[in-house]
N, C-alpha and C positions, 0 to 999 in steps of 0.2 A: 323440903320436905324431909321428916326425922326417918330413915331405913331402922326398922326394929325386927322383930321375930313377925309378928300377925302379918307386918307390911309382907315381910318374904312370903311368908302363907297365901296370902292375897294372891300372890304372884303364881303359885303352884309349888313354890319349892316347902320342900316338908322342913320340919325344926331340926333334926341333924344333918342336913343339908347345908340350910344356913348358918349353923354352928363350921360346919367345914369350909363353907366359901370364908367365912370370919378368920377362922384358923390359918388357913393358907392366905388369904391376904395381908397378916396381921394387922386387920382392921376391919373395922363399918365396912361397908362397900357404899357409894354413892347411889341415890335414884337413880343414873343411866346406868352404873356400872351394876345395879339391882337386876334392874332389866335385862343388861346383857346376859346376866348368870343365867335368869331365869328363861329368857331364849334357848340357851345353848343347851340348858340341862332337863330342859324338859322331854317328854319321853319323843316328841316329834325330829325331834333334831339329835338327843343323846343318845337314841335306841339303848339305853339304860335297862332295860328289862328282857331286851330281846340278845343282845350282844352278847352275850354268854351262850348262848343257843347256835347264833348265829353262823359262827365261824366251823362250823362243824361239816357245813354246806358244803361238796364239791363245788371250784368256783375255776378248774383250770380245764382247759382242754387245746387238741390240735389247732383248731378253727381258733380259740379266745386269743386275742389281742388285749383283750383290757376287762378285768374282773372288776366286781365291787369294790370301793371304793372310790368312783369318781362320779362324773355327773351322769353318765351312761354306762351300758357295759358295749363290749366293741369285740367284734366277730368279722372273719376273713371271709371271704367269699372268691377267693381267689382273681385275678389277672388284676391286682394291686389297688381291688375296690372291698371295700369295708362297710360291714351293716351296725348302726350305733342304734340301741332301742332299749329302752327302761321302761317300766308302768310304773305310776305314782295314783295315793290315794286323795283323793279331795273327799270324804266322807261327811267328815262333821258339816264345813261350808254350805254345800250342798243340799245337809237337810236345813238349813237355818232360814239360807236364799236360793233354790234350787239350780235358779237360772243363771246368776254369778257365779255361783259355785261350782258348776260343772263348766262352765264357761273358764274360768280362769284357773280349774285342773288341766283343762285341753292345753290353755295358752304355757303353762307352768312346765308340765314335761316336752311341749316342744321346745323350749329354750334348753332345756337339759339338753335336748339333740344337739341343737343349732351351735349351741354355748364347744362344743365338741365339733365344728366344723363341719359338719354334716348337714346336707340339705333335707328337711323331711318328706321323707315319700310316700308315707300310709302312717292312718291314724286309727283307733281301736278303743273296743272301749267295754266294760266289764260292771253291769250297775245292775244294783237290787234291792227291790224293793218291798214293801211290807205285804198282809194280803188283800188281792182286790176291793175284799169288802171293808175294809178300812177306809174312815173318809177321809184323810188326805192323803192317800195312794197316787188317785188319778191327777191330783195338780203337780204334784212332785214328779212323776212321771212328764206329765208333759212338759215341766219348767228346763226340767235335763235334758231332755230330750231336745228342745229347744237350743239349751247353754249350747250342748255339744255342736250341732248343729251348727247355732251362729258363731261358735267360733272358729271353729276346723273351716267351714264354709268359706267364711271371708278370708281367711289363710291359705286358702288354695292347697287344701292337702286333702287325700279323700279318705273317707273313712271307709275303709273297705271290710269290716269282719267285726263281730262284738257279741255277746250275750247278754241276757237278759232275764233275771227270775223274779218271783214273786216266792216271800215266805212270811208269815203271819209276827218272824222273830224281829224282821229291819222295820217292824209299827214305827218304834221311838226311834230311828238310827238306817236312815237308807245307805247304802254304799256306792259310791260314785269312784271307780278304778280306771283311768286315762293312760293309754300307750302309746307309743310314737316308734316310727322305724325312719333311722336318717338314712342316708346312702355318702361315703367319704372315700377319695383315695385315702392310703394307707399312710403316705410321708404325709398329710395334711392334717392330718387327728390333732387336736388342741386339750389340753389339759390344764387345770386349776392350780397348781404347785407352780407358786410364785418363785422367782431366782435373783438371785440379782442384789445389790444394796445401792441405795439411791435411785432407785427406777421410779417412774412416774405411775401412782395411781391412778386413773380413768375412772370417771361415772357416767356412762350411755343410757339413752333409751328416755324412757319420763319421767317428769319430772316427779318428786318425792310428796305425798299428801297422808294425810289421816288415815285410810282406809286399809284395815288389814294392820292394823294395830295387836298385838299379840293374837293372831289368826295360829302362829306354832302352837302357841301355851292353849289357844283352844282348841285344839283337835288332839290335846292329849289330856284333856277332860271329859269325862261323862256327862249328859245333860240331865237338867232338872226342870223345873216347872218355869225357870227362868229362861227360855231359851227367845224371846225374841230381844231380850235385853244382848245377845251376844250377833245381833246385825251388824252393828259396826266392825266387829273384828273378819269379816266379808271383802273380803279385795274385788275391787270391780276393773274389769278386761276390757282392754281396746284394742281388738286382733287386728285392724287397722295400722296401728303403730307399729303392735308386733311383726306388720307383715313388712314394714318400714327399716324394724330394727334386724329382722332375720337378713335382709339386703342386703343395709350396712356391713353388719358383721362379716357377711361370706366375704364382702367384697376389700375389707379389710386383714381378713384371714388371705387372700390370693398372694399376699405379699408375706413380707416377713418381720413385722413388726410387734407382735404380740411375744410376749414369755408367757403369760399366763391369762385366761379368761372366766369367769364364774357367773352365773346367773343368779341374780337376788330371789331366788323362791320365798321359804319359810322361813321365818324370823333377818330377811331382807336384807340390809346392807353389813346387818354381827355377823349374820354366818359367813357371807359369801368373802367378807374380810379375813374372820377367824379362819376358815378353810383353807384359804390363801396364805396364809401367813404359817401355817401348820405345816402343813403339807412340804411346804420351803425351808420349814426352821428359822426363819428369821421372824421379828416385827413390822408393824404398819404405823405407821404415823397418818391421821387423817385431821383436815381441817375442814369442820362440818356447817362453816359457813359458807365455803366454797358447794354446798349440794346444793342442785337443785333444787327448791321446792315450789309448789305450787300454793300453800297455803299460809297466811300468814303467821308468824311470829311460831314456829316450830320450836322447840325445846328440842335439845339433845335426846332427852330419852326419845322421843315422837321418833325423829330423825334414823333411828338408829331402829328401832321396831316396826317402823311401818312395813307394809308388807305389798305398796302398792305395787302394781304388775307393769310388765315392759323394761324392765332395767338390766342392766348388765352390771360389772366389777373390771374392769381390764388392766392387769400390767406390762406397761410400754416399752420397748428398747428407747434408749435415750435418744431425744433429737428426733423420734417418731412424733412428736404431739400435734404440729402445726399439719405435717398430712393425713395424719388418722380424721383431727376435728374436720377438715377438709370434705372428707368421706360423710361425716356424720351432719355436716350442716347440709349436704345437698341431699341427702335425705332426711332434711329435717327435722332430726335429734338433738336433745342435750347432748352437750359435749363438756365435762370439766374436769379438769385434776384437781383432784382433791387431796392427794396427798403421795407418799412415799413410801417403800421399803427400810429398812433400819436392820440394824444389828441388833435393836434390844430385846427380841423377841419377847416382845408384847404390844397390845394394842392400847395406844396412846391416842387419845380424843383430845380437839383443841373445841371450843367454843368461843368467840366473843374475847379472845387473847387471852383467855383460860383453858389450863388442864383440865377437865372432867370426866376423865375417865382413864386408868392405866391398870391393867392387867395382864400379867404375864399368859399367852397366847395356852403354853401346856396347863394351868389350873385349868381353863376352860374346855380345853379336848383332853388329854392323857388324863385327866384327875379328874374329869366326871365322873358323877356316881355310875359303877356297875353292880349291878344286884342279879344273883341267885336266886331266887325266890322261892317259894315255897311252889310246889306242885300235885297234884293227888294224878296218878295213874287209873287210863279209864280200861274197865275192864271190857272183853270182848260178853256183848249181849250172846243171851241164848238165843237158838233157831225159833222159830215164831211156829204154831200148829195150827196149821188151816184146815180146816175138818173138809173133807174130800167131798160128801154133801153138797157145799155150800158153791163149788162149780158146775153141778147140774141146772143151776138157778141161774146163770149168765147164760147171754150168748154174744157171743165175739164179736161180730159186728158191734153190738152195743155198746163192747165195752173198748171196742177200737175208734169209736166216734166219740169216747169221753176222753181218750185218752190223747186221741188227735187235736182237740180241742182244749185240754190244759192249759194253761197258763204259760208253764213253763217247759211247754213243746209246742205250740202253737207260731204260726209262721208270726213273726216279729216284723214284718214288712212296713207295715205302720210308722215304726221308727226309723227303719232306717233309709225308707224312700226322701226322708227329711234332711238326707245326710248327703253331699255331693261325693258319690264315690268313684267319680271316672276322672273328673278335671286332673290335670297332667298328662291322662291319655295314656297312662302305661295301666291301668288297674284290668287284668285278664281274668278273674275271678271274683265277682263282685259279692257282695252280703248274701249268707243267705246258702251256702256250700261248707263241708268241712272247715275251713279256714280260707280268708284273702288271698290274693295275690296278684305281685305288681312286677312287672316287666320292669329289668333294671335296665334303664334307657340305652337306645342304641344298640344294645346285644341281645344275645339269647337266651341270658340266663334269668331264671326268676325266682323271685325270693316270698316265701309263704309263708302265711303268719296266724295264728289264733289264739284265741281267749279264753279259758277253762276255770271253771270253778265247782264244788260240790259239795256244797253244805251240809245238804243231810245225810251224803255218805261219813263227811267229818265229823260231824256231833254224832253220828253211833256209834264208828270206832275213831278217834285220831288220829291214831296209825295206819289202818289200813285205809282211811279215806285220802290222806297224805299221799301216798305212793298211786293211789287211783286216778288224780290229779294232773299228777306230770303224764301217766299211759296213757289217760285221754288226751292231750293235747298233742304226744307221740302219735297219738292214730289219727287226731285228725288232718296232722300234717302228714305224712305214708297216705292218707286217703286222696289227697290232690297228687301225689306221685314226687313229695318234697322231700327229702334227706336233712333229719333234726338236727341242728346242730345245737343249738344252747337255750335255754329261758331264761327271762324274770320273773318276778313272785311280787304279788303285793296282798302280805297276810293280815287281814282283817280280823279282830278280836275284840272279845272284851276287854276287861278291868283284867290287868296283869295281878293285880294285889288280891284276886280272889282265883285260890288255890285250883279248881275245877276249869279256869277259864286259862289259869296258865298251863296247864296240864295239858291242854287240849291243843295250847301253841307249840310246847316243846314235842306233843306227839307228834301231831304235825307235821311239825317241821324234820324233825327225825326220818317220816315216812316219805317226805318229799326229799330227802336228800338220799335216803337210799336207792329209792326209784331212780334219782337224776342219775347218782355214782354208776348204779348196772345198769341204764342206757347208754352211758356216755350221753350226756344232757345236761351239760353242766349250768350251775346259776351262776351267770354274769354280771345280775341287777337285781335290786327291787327295793320294796319299802313295805313297812309296818305299821300297820296302823292298831294301837290298842284304843281302848275305854270307846267303843263301840256300843254305848249302851246308854239308856234313861232311868234315871233311878237305880234300882239297884240288880235290872233287867237285859241282860245283855243278848246281842248276836247269835246265830249259830255262828260254829267257826267254817269262813270261809278264806282259806287261801285262794289267793288267785294266779293262773298260769299262764304265762304270756309264750308261747312258744315259734320259733323261727328255725325255718329251712330253707333248703336251695334248691330249685329245680336248673338243673343244666343248660337244660333246651326248653324254652317254655312251652315247645310244640308236644312236649312229654304231659302235659297237665293233662289232670286227669279232674272227672267232675263226677256229678251225684247222679245226672239225669239217666233214667233210663234208655240204650240206644236203639237198639231192634229187635225186631218181632224173631220169636224161636230162640234167641242166645240165653246158654246157660246162667243159673245162677249159684253162685254156689256160697255157703256161710265158711269163713274162714274164722279156727279156733273152734273148743268143744262148748255146747253147750249142755247144762244140766240144770238148766233151769231155777238159778237162784233168782227166788221174790222177794226175800226179806230187806226191807229197807227201797225196794220199788218200787216205781209210780205204779206200778197195780197194786199193791200190797195196801200204800197208802190213801190211793184217788177212789180205787173200787170195794177192798177189804176192808177199807178206813182202820188199819194195824198200822202202826207208827214204830214198832217194836224190832229188834233183833239188830243180828250184825250186817253190815253191809258186803259185797261180795268181795267172797278172795281174790288176790293179784298175785300171781305166777308173772314174777318178771320176767323170768328164761321165754316163758310161751310170748310174751309182751313182743320181747325184743324180737326171737326169732321168726315169728307172723309178719313182726311190720319187716322186717331184713328182706323176708321171702317174697313178700308183695313186691317194693322195686325191684326185685329180678323181674317179679313177671310186667310188673310195669315196664324196664327195659328192653323185654321182648315183646313189647306191644300186646302184648297177648291183654290187658285188663283194657274193657270198653267204658266201665262204671264203677265208683266203689263208693263206700259210706262206709262207716264204723258204727257198730252197734253198740248204744249207749241206752241213755235214759227209755223207756219204754220196750225195748227189746228188739228183735227182730222184726215183729208185724210193723213198728213203729218205722226202723231203718227202711224195710223197703215200702212202706206206706210215702213217707218222703222223696224216695226213689222211681216211684210211679207217678207219684204230683207233677216233680220236677220235670220228667220226662214226657210226661203226658202218657204214657203207654202200660201197658195193665203186667199181669205178672201172676202166672200159675205156678200155685204151690204145693209141691209134692207131699205127699201124707207120710210124715216121716214112721219110724218106728217108734213107738213113742216108748220110751225109759219111763218116761215122764208124763204126766198130765196137761192133755194140749198148751193150757194155760199156760202152764210152767216153758213151754216151752216157747210160746208166741211171745209172751212178753216175761221173761226174766229175763235180769240186766248179768250175766256172767260177762266179766271181762274178757280181755283182750281178740275180740271178735269184727270181723268186718262182712261183706257184701259185697262180692265183685261178680260182674257181667264177662263174661268171653261167651266168644265164638266156638258153635259147634265145630268147626273146623282145628282150632286151636285148644280144643280141649284135654284131647290128649296130652299133648306136651304141656298143659298148665298143669295139670294132674301130678305127670312124673317129676316135675320140679317142685310142687307140695310134699309129695312122698319123700323125693330125695333130701329134704331138708326136716325130718319128719314134721310136717304141720299139719293137723288135724282140721280133715273138712267135710261136709255134706251137700250133698245136694240139695236145695233148695228147691227150686222151679225150672221155670225159663220165661219169659217175656212173651207177654202176648198184647192186642191191640188197644185192650178198651177199660178190665176190668180186674182187678183183686181178687182172686177165685182161693178161698182156702179149702179143702179138702173134699172138692168135688159140691160141697154143699154152700159155704157161705159166699154171697158175689157182693160185692163192693165198687161200684163205678167211679172211673177216675172222677166226675163232678162233685160224687160226693165225698169224695177222700177230700179233695178239693176245698170244698166247703164245711168240713170238720176242723181242717187244717187252717185256712183262711180269715175265717169272722170273728173269731172271739176278741182278739185284741179290738182290730176295728169298730167292732159293736161296743166294746167297753170304755176306747176313749169316745165315741162320738155319743152316748146316751146318756 
């Protein structure tokens, strides 16, 4: 096949990028080399539009063992234990083929974790769909949920938490972000940096097929009317093979034979071999005839670009091949010595005794394009003016009912019931709380994790939205009694070639960085997903944050269910009644303008750290952060979980009742404290300059507001739990 500029453009490269390749090689690449460049220089693998901005994120901290740049981030949780974790997107494949797209997203992120020597202990996910009225939404949701459950359940890894949202901006491009945590001993962490010359390069796992060719390139492009043609680019997963691969890799890792290991994810054998060579500053030579293939007559181009699942690349110590092969034979997996490390600093590929590719590694990695794209700064929107008369037409009970049954607030039990969340026997807080919690097996320690995003706030003002989402993650971990340690992020945006979209990305990243630096909550891993759009219509900016924290003694874990009648309820943090961009404004007033709530990082940090002090003293019986839907929504969920009611005091309204109950001011929690502990608890709050208000007290059976409005627990449960089940069944 003759390689020319048009063929390069068909591979997703730009004209000037193709010219740069020819200039760097001092010749025209052949078709296999062009395929390799298209894979390594696409947005998904090279981060060419985002690297310039990502380098400003805070990535270091006293608990950070490994920050960005490896398969996953690693944090120290004491006693020689470490947690390895990362979140990744599988958006485009999941929109094309929801079951396999979601399943292979889960499989891929688990490989990122166990390739570093860690046994996966928990999965999470953040999934976003179009409007419930959109004709595709229901089938996409069903397929994605089945795919996530199908893969994670078969692997025997619990899915402990997640987030699901609906918004019309995802009608043409859903988001599926998968996160995994793994546990490893600090002295048994494995990295992907190749070392030594003449070391054998080993291929293990499944055979290579034609599925997933151009998967990474497809993930770096917008959708158009020809979406069905992209189905062959979606990988096909086999969780049972991955389970064998996990056990075989961990068995081999128990010894000292591995120099480097890398999973074959996006761009398959291409990216795994090149990343290992680049990090080790050496070359790799591969004989493609030795790659185990499951289809006849595969070309070098197809072998290098296939994204067949459940495969790993390993650099071994010399003389360890036979021992390693025995392990993989035992687990019934392919094992092939396909090449060796060299001093050439090149990727050299041979097929049928001919050299079919010869590319210096630095051209593919260090010389890959990096763009400082044009971007537009977002203005802070003006506050909306709500006519006070409108409040007189509303009843609190009716508004609460509508908010609790909103698709973005309602119970997602229909989803998480399909995931095995208790397998392994260490899940101590299931889905449906502020964060999922798993015990570190055989110890008193527990790890908490949550995923959060807030596209509406980020769309209204990206800088504020970026800060808010980090703070939301912080509050969710605090609410279960965990000390927040670090975050991973999945940054989902439209086309970076559109300066509005690029501006959303730049300012969200800036806000995210400011908040994580102030909270000492560093970013240790992540993923960028651009081109989430169909034709010219992009999604709302959706940075997803996966937060991880530590509970030193799992018996100190906090849940949100109300515990005991007559206990006192406090609201931590100041309530000023911010309704702009709130669920109340959008759902009840049909008002979509205005700024998101302000973020005060000092208060976020101080309020959270003070709550941990109260938990340490065993003063807090239950806790829940106040977010979407305001105070009344938060306390309703606590009532539902505990099957108890709450009598709310009439506050000294400096603001309207609806602003007080439904406002989405940030930095707030509701905590439950016994009367006996109230004086001691409020003293600690005062000593730490934390604003708090007394909300009311726990009662037996109803939510009572202002001694006028009374809603039974059964009615709250009905409003909150029925929407999604009815939607999926009708």
